[in-house]
N, C-alpha and C positions, 0 to 999 in steps of 0.2 A: 535591829538584832532583835530576836524575843527576848521576854526576861526571864532569866533561868531560875525556876524554882524547884525544881528535883535535880537532885546530885546526879551527875554523869559527864559525858564527853558531847559536846557540840561541835558542830562544822561549820563553820561559816565562810562562805564563798564570796568575792570580792573582785568586781569587773577589772581586770586589769588595763582595757584599754578602750579608748572613749567611742562614742557612737561615729559611723561613719557618714559621709555624705554620697550617696548613690547617683551618678550622672545620668540625669534623665535623658530620654530619646530626644533626638533632634529633626530627624528627617521621617516625620510623617504626615504625609500631607493629607488633605481632606480635599477631595474633587465631589463638587455639586452638577447635578447635570440630569439630563433624559435618558432612559434605558430602556428598553425592551419589556424587560418587567423588573418587580423589585418583590422576591417573595423567598421565604425561608420554609421551605416546605410548605407549610398551609398559612402561614403566618404573611402579611403584610410586610415589607422594608421600607414604604411610601414616607419619605420625609423623616426617615430615620438611619442616624449613621450608622454604619455597617464596616465591619474592619474585615480586608482581604489581604491576600499576600500574593496573590499572583493572577494572571487572566486567566487561569483555568476557574478559580474559584470566583472572578467577576461573571463568568460565563454561567457558573452554576443558580450565583444569587440573581444576577441582573441582565442576563441573557446576551443575544449577539447584536451584532450589527443592524442598522435599518436596511431595508431594501432601496436605498436611493433612486429616486426618481427624476427624471431629468425630461425636457423639452426643449425641442428646436423650435428657435422664433427667428423672425428677421430682423435683420439689424443694417445699420450702416457700418461706414469704416471704420470700428471701433477696434482696441486693442484685442490681439485673442480671436478675432471674429473668423470664421470657416469664408474663405472665398469660393463660390462653386456656381459656374454658369453664369458670370458677373453678376452674381448677387452675394449679400454677406449674411452669413448666419451663425449665431450664436448659442452653445449647449449650455442652459441654463439649468440649475439646480433647482427644485420645488421645495425640498426640507430642510432642514437646518440642524439637524439631529449627529452632533460629531464626537461625542463624549466617549465612544467607543474606539475611533479612532486615535484619539486622544489618549486614550488608556495604552494602546499597543504603541505608542511614542514614547509614552513615561515609561514602561517596563523594556523598552528596546535600549534607553538610555541610563538602565543601573536601579530602577526603579525597587521598590521594595514594599512593606506592611504600608497600606492606607486607609482610608478610611472613603466610603464614597453615600451620599446622599444623594437618591432619586427624587426626583421631585414632580415627575410624569412619564409616561411611556411615550413611544412613536405614534399613538391615534392623534396626540395632541396637534391642533391646528397649527401650530407655530410655537417657536421661543417665547416664553412669556417671563418679562423682567420679574414679576411681583412673586411667581412662584420659584423661580432662583435666589431672590431673597429672603424668601420665607425657608430657603434651606441650611440658611445660614444660622439661624437662632438655636436648630436642634445640637448643633457644634458646642453651644455655651456648656452643656451639662457633660460633655467628652473630656475628660484631661489629656488623654495623650497627643492627639493633632499637634501639628506647630507649625505646617503651612496650610493655606486655604487657596483654593484654586479653581475657577471657574470658567474653563475654555470658551464655552458655549455663549458666553456674556460678548463676544465680538459677532456674534449671530443673530444678533438683535434687530430688528428694524430698524432701527432708531438710535441712534448713536448718543443721543441725549441718556436714554434709558441705558446704554452699556456704562457712561461715566458716572451716572448715580449708582449703578450697581457696585461697581468700584470703589466710591466713595463709601459705599457700606462695607466692603470688605475692609478697608483701611479701619474704619471705626471699630468694628468688631475686634480686629487682632492689637490697634492700638490703644482703644479706651475702653472696648467691653475687657477682653481677655489679657491685652500686655503679656502676653506670651507666644506671639505667634506672627506668621509672617507672610504677607500677601503677594502674589506672583502675578502681576498684570500683564495684559497684552495690549497694544495699541490698536484700535476699532480702525478699520481700513487698513491693516499692516502689511498688506501686501503691494502698498500703494506706493509709488515714490513721493518724494518731499515735494518735489516740483510739477507733480500732480495736476491738472487743470480743476480739480475739484477743491484743492488747497491741501496746504501742508498740515499731513496727518499727526505729525508728531507738536505740533504747536497746538492745534485743536485739542488734544489731549491735555497739554500742560495746562492750558488755559481752563477746562474744564473740570481737572480732577482735585482742586481746591488745595488748601493750603495744610491740612490737619492730619496728623499723625503719618507723614510721609515717611519717615523712618522706621517704619513696619511694613513698606513695600519696595518692590522693585518692579520696573517696566521693560522689557524688551523687544526690539526692532530688527529687521520686518519679519514677516512670516516667511516660513518653509516650505520649499517643495519638498517633498518626502517620498518616501517608497515602500510606503504601508500598504497600498491598495496596489492590484496588481491587475493587469487587462484580463487576464483569464477569470477576474473575479465577477467582470462587468459582460452584458449582452445585450440584444436590442428589448428583453424584459423590463430592463431599465428605461426605456425612452418610450414617448409618445409614438406608438407605431402606424399611426394616420400620418403623420406628417413625414415619419420617416419612410415610409413605404410611394410618399408623394415625391421625394428625393430621390430615391433609388430609381423609382420608374424613369424619372427625366434623366438620372444618368444614364441610365439602358440605354436609353431611346437614342442619345446622343454618340453613344458607344459603334465602335466598327466590327462589332462581333459577328462572326457569323449567324446566320439564320436560324440554326439548330441550336448551338449555342443560345442562343439570345433566347429562344422560346424554354429551354429548359430555365434558364437564369428567372424568367419571368414567372415560371413555375414556382419556385422557390421565394420571391419575392413576394407573390399571392398568397405564400403560407404565413406570412405575418399576423394576417388579420384570423389566422385560423386559432381554434384551441390544441394545443399539442403535448404529448407526453415529454417528461425530463428529456429523454434521449434524444426526442425529436426535435426538440429546440436546441440541446447542445449540436447536435448536428446542422441544422439551419443556422446557426451562428457561426460554425465553422466554415459553410459554404460562405456563406455574407462575406465574412472575411476575406476570404479568395478571390472572390469572384469582382467585391466592390473595393475602391480605394477611399470613397466616401466613408463608407460604413467604418474602415479599419481607421479612419481619421475621428470619425465621433467616437467611436469607443476611446481612442486616446485623450481626445479633450475630457470626456467621463472621467477618465482617470487620472488627469491633470488635477480637474476640480476637486476630487476628492482626496486628493493629496497634500493639497495647500491646506497647510496647519499652523494654529497661533505656535507661539514657544512656548507659553508657559507651562504646560504637562511635560514637554522636554527638561526644562529647566528643573522642574520637580524630580525629575531623574538625575539629573545632573548632581541638583545639590544632594541628593541622597548616595550619589557614587562616593562623592568625593569627602561626606561626611561618617561614610563608611570606612574608606581607605585611608583618609590623611586627617580629618577630623574636622570640626565645626568652624574653626578658628583659620584653615583655607580656604581663600578665596574662592568661588566656583565660577572662574574664566579661565582662559589659555586652554579650554578643552573642546575637543571635536565633539559633535552632534551627531547620535548613529542614525542611521535610515534616513539620511538627508542628503538631496542631489543638489540642493543651491537655497540658499536666500533668494526671496524673491525680489531682492534689489540688492544693487553691488554695491556697498559702501566703502568709500575712497576713504585716504587716512585725513583730508582735510575736510569731508566731509561730516567725518565722526566729532570732528571738535565740538560743535556746537551740541553733539547728542551728549557728549561726554560732561563738558564743563558749561553750561549754558547760564546765561545771566539770571535766569529765573532761580537757575540752583534743581529745578526738577531733572536730575541726570538720568536718559534713559540707554539702558546697555544696548551695544549693538551686536548682531549676530552677522560676520563678516567670513568671505572664502577666501583664502591664501592659497596659490598656486604650490602646489606640491605637499599641504599641510592639509586641505580641506577647508569643511565649515566649521567654526570654532567661534565660541564665544568669547567674546572680547570687550567686557567689561564687567565691573563687580561694584555698581556704586548702587544705593537707594534712591530713592527718589528726593532725599533729603539731601542734596551732594552741596549745599553751601556750608551744611553742618561740619564743624571739626570733630565731632563726638561721634556722629553718626552717618558719613558719608559712605560708609563701606557696609556691603553686605556682610562680610562674616563677621565685623565688629557688633553689629546688633546682633546677629543670631548667637554668636558666642556671650553674649552679657547675658540672653535670654537665656542660654542653657544654664550660664552662672548661676542666675536668679532662680530659678525652678528648682536647682538639683538643691540649694541652701535651702530654700523656703522648705522643702518636703522635708530635708533633715531637721531644720529646728522644730519642725512639730513637735518630735520626741521630747521637747524642754517645755513644751507650753505645762502651764501649773506646777512647774517644778521651782522651788526656792530659789527666788533673785537674788541670790549670794554669790560672793568670790568663788566656792566652788564650783556651782554651775555655769559661771562666767569664764573658768578656765578649763572647762570642758567642751565648752561652746567654742572659744576660740582655738583650741587644738584642733577641733573635727572639723572647722573649717580651713585652720591652715593647711592641715594633711590633705585635704583633696585639693585645694589651689597649688600646693605643691606638686602633686601628681601631674595636675593641667601642665603646669610650668617644664615640667622633665617632657612632657608630651611636643612641647613647642606651641602651646597654646597661650601663652604669655610671654611678654617681651621682657629680658632682662637678663645680665649677665651670673646673677645671683638671685636668691630668691626674694631677700629684702628689696630687690631692684623691681622684683617681677608683681610683688602683692603687699600685702598687709594689712591685718585684721586688729580690731579695736573693740572693746567691751569692758565696762566697769564703770563704779562710783567714781565722780570726777573725770572719767576720761569720755565717755559717752551718755553718762546719765546724772541727773542731778538728785538730790534727798527724795524729790517731789516725784520724779519717774517713779522711784522704786514702791513709794507709798502708793501710786496709780497703778501699779502691776506691771509697768513698763519695763520689757529689756530693749536697749537701743545696742546696736551691733553696726560697725562701719567697716567696710571692707573697699579697699582699693586695689584695684587690679591694672595694670598693664597690658592692654591688650594688643597681639602682633597686627600690626596693617602691612597691606601687600605692597610690594614695591612697584606700585602702580607705571612711575616714570624713573626709567633707568636712562642715565647719562654717562657717556664714557667721552673722557674728554682726551685729544690727542694733538699732541704739540711736537716740534723739531727740537732735537737737541743739538749740539756743536760736536763734530766729529772728533773722538776721543782716541781713535789709533789709524 
C-alpha cells in the first residue's frame, strides 16, 4: 500500500481468491513428413511447425495428395500377386509419400488442432531418415504439442533407420521435453508374426531400446482403410507400356467378336497417346468395362494406397477421447473409423504376448470383433512392466497435471518464500486437483484419498532451501487406472425353495 502523505480517503483493493491453475491442452499432435508444398503466402514453411485445425487448412498450406505411381512387375507365387495367363504379377508403388492419407485418417477419427512439420516435397527421391529426424528439433521451441507422430517412418527403405528414428522420437518426448507422448508403428506391421521374414513385433522390441519407454506406445497391425476410392485412380497412375502389353495379351486371348475386338484395340492403343482430361476419363471408363484385368489392377492400387499404419488414427482417437471424456480415460475399446479391417486378425491367445510380454514392451492390438467392427484393444505404454507407467492414460494424465501446475506456479517466481505464499500455492493446486477429482480424473471416494499437497518449512523445505531461494512443493495424486481385466466369478448355491 502506498504511503499516505495527503489527507483524504484511499481505496485499497485486495484479491479475494488465489490464482487458478489452467488445464493445458492434451491432444495436440505434431506430424512430421513430406507434403506437396509448405508455404504461407510467399513464405516457406519448410521445417517450421505450423498449426492447423482441419484438412482444408492442410491443403491451403501443404497441398494435396501426391500422384501415386505404380509399376507392374513379374513375380513368383507370392502373397497378393495377380495371376494372369499362368503368370504372376505384382502392382508395386514407386513412391512412399503417405502423410496426406494419414492426415485424412487422423481427421476421420476425431482429429482437431495439430502441428505439421514439412521436411520436403514430392520431388524428393524418397523418404529420408535424416530429414525426418531433423523435423523433430523445431518442435523444441513449440510449447503446445503433446504428441509426436511420424507415420512415414515405416516407409523408410531400411528397418534399422525406422527404429533409430523411433528412438529419437522417444528421446525427444521423454528426455528433451518430458511432456510429450510418442505414437509408434511396427515396421512391416502389415505382416503376420509368423511371416517367413520373421516376427515383426519381436524385431521392433529388440531394436527400440530401453530408454523412455513410458513416453510412447506402439500399435499393431496396420489397417486396411477406405480413405482412397477407385474413382481416384486410373491408368495415369501406371506404367502404360507394361499395362498395354498385358491388355493386348488379354484381348488376343478373349473370345470377343472381331468388330468389338478391333474397337477395343483402338482404345488400348490410345494409352500411349497424349489425351485431354475428358478423353482420359472416357478411356478409363471404357477400359474398366472391357477389361477384367484392368479393373483388378486398379483395385490392387487402391488396396495399396489404403494400407496405412495406425499411429495417425490413434492420434485422432486420443483427441476424441480427451475432448469427450478426459485424458484420464484409456484410449481403448473404441472403434476406428474408415477402416475395413486390420491386416492381421489377432486372436485372444495371440494377444497375450502382445499385451504382457516377458520384456515388458507391450504392443497394443488392433482387433476385429464380429458385430462390433475394428477396435483398439490395448492401452499400455511400451513400459509394460512398470507399475507406475504401465498405462497410456496414467502417463498422459501426469503430463497434463505437471504442465498445468508448472505453468501456474510461474506466477509465484520471485514472490517472498514465506507462509503466506505457501498457503496461496497450496490452495491454488488443491483447487485444481479437486476439480480434476470431481470429473473422475483421480481415484478416491473423498478428496483426501485422491490427492494431497504439501509445502512449507519443516514439511518440504529446510532453512537452507529458503536461504537458497528454493520453494519445494510435493503433490501426491492417485490416478485412475483402467479395468483392463474383469473377472466375474460364478458358483452354484444350494436350492432355497
